[in-house]
N, C-alpha and C positions, 0 to 999 in steps of 0.2 A: 444571469441577471438576478435570479432569486437569491443566490449566494451573496451577491453584492448588497442587496437590500437587507438581508439578515445581518451581514457583517456591519453595515452602517448603523443599523438599529442597536446592535450590541455595543458598538463603540459609543454611541450617544448615551446609552443607559449607564455605561461604565463611568462616564463623566458627569452624570446627573448628581445633584446634591442629595444628601441623605436627609430623609424626613422621618421624624419620630412619630409614633402612633398617637400621642396625646394631643390635647387641645392647647395650642400656643397661648391664646388669650387667657384661658383659665389658668395656665401655668404662670403667666406673668402676674396675675392676681394672687395665686398661691405662693409665689416667691416672696411675698411680703412677710410670710412666716419665717423665711430663711434669712432675710437681710439683716436681722438683728445680729447674726454671726458671720454672714457671708456677703462679700461684695462681688460684682462682676466688672472687671477692668480689662479693657482690650490691650493688645500688645503695645500700642502707642501710649498707654497710660490714661486713655479716656474712660471716665467712669460711666458705665452703662447703667449700673445700679450702685449707688453709694450705700455701702452696708458696713457691717461690723468686721472686726479683724480676729474674732475669736476662732473662726473657721477659715479654711483656705479660700482663696479667690476661685470662683467657679467658671471663669471664662475659659473656653476651650477644653472643657472636661471630656467631651466626646473622644473616645479612643485613647485617653490619657492613662498612663500607668498610675495605679493608685499609689498615693504617698510620694509622688515624684516632683511636685512643685515646691517652690520656696515657702515652706511652712514647717512649723515644729509639730510633726505628726507623732502619734503614739507608736509604740513598738509594734503593736498588732497590725496597724495599717501599713507600716513599712514592710512588715513580714508579708502581708497580702500582696503588695506590689512586687516584692522580690520573687514571690511565687507565681507571678504572672497575671495578677488581677488587672484587667483593663476595663475602664468605665464605659459600659454600654448600657442600654436601657434596662435590661433585665437585672443586671447587677446593681445599678443605681436604685431602682424601685425596691429591690429587696433590702439594700443597705439602709435607705432612709426610713423604711418601715420598722426596722429594728436593728440598729447598728451593731450592738453587742452580739446579738444572736447571729447576724450575718458573719461577723468576724470569727466567732466561735466555730461556725460550720465551715467557712471558707478555709480557715487556717487549721482546722481539725485540732483545736486547742481549747479545752473548756475554760482555760484561764484567760483567753483573749479578752481584751477590753477595747472600748471605743471612747475617744474623747467627746464624741457627739452623743449627748443624752436625749436630744429631741427625737421624737418619732412621728412620722406621718401615719395616721391611722388608715387612710383609704389609699389603696394602690393606684386608683385612677388619679388622685391628687399628685402622687409621685410621678406618674407617667406624664401628666400635664406639665409639671415643673421640668421634667427632663426635656420635653418638647420645646419649652421656652428656652432652656439653656442651650440646646442645639441651635435654635433659631437665632440667638444673639451671639453665638460663637463664630469663630473663623469658619470659612467654608469647610465643611466636614469632608474628609476624603471619601471617594467613591468606594463602595464595598467591593471587595475582591470577588471574582467569580468562584 
């Protein structure tokens, strides 16, 4: 009986949605800084946030391969994706805090560049924006055990 209860709990947790550590409401407010360049448009074409087109659409960024959506990415971002960069909270927070530095370190290439020049100064602001992006995205896949 105990095994059945533990198994049921494990299955329930595997299907639970992923929650980010940040504050979703603060992230929604913080995203105002981002929408000059980024939009959030769902798979059906509904604009969640009408924003600019200078940067890629950020809908469904959770677990997405970097540089993989329909956008004209720079070579360094494409290289990062080809090397296995998947957008998760830690990578996102680090990237938006200093995009060029992140790509230089990730790609191990001091010549790496980012098309994104904007930097978020506070990691908590980046974590909040991440939480907001996850909250408005498609249901995030459950974490693997």
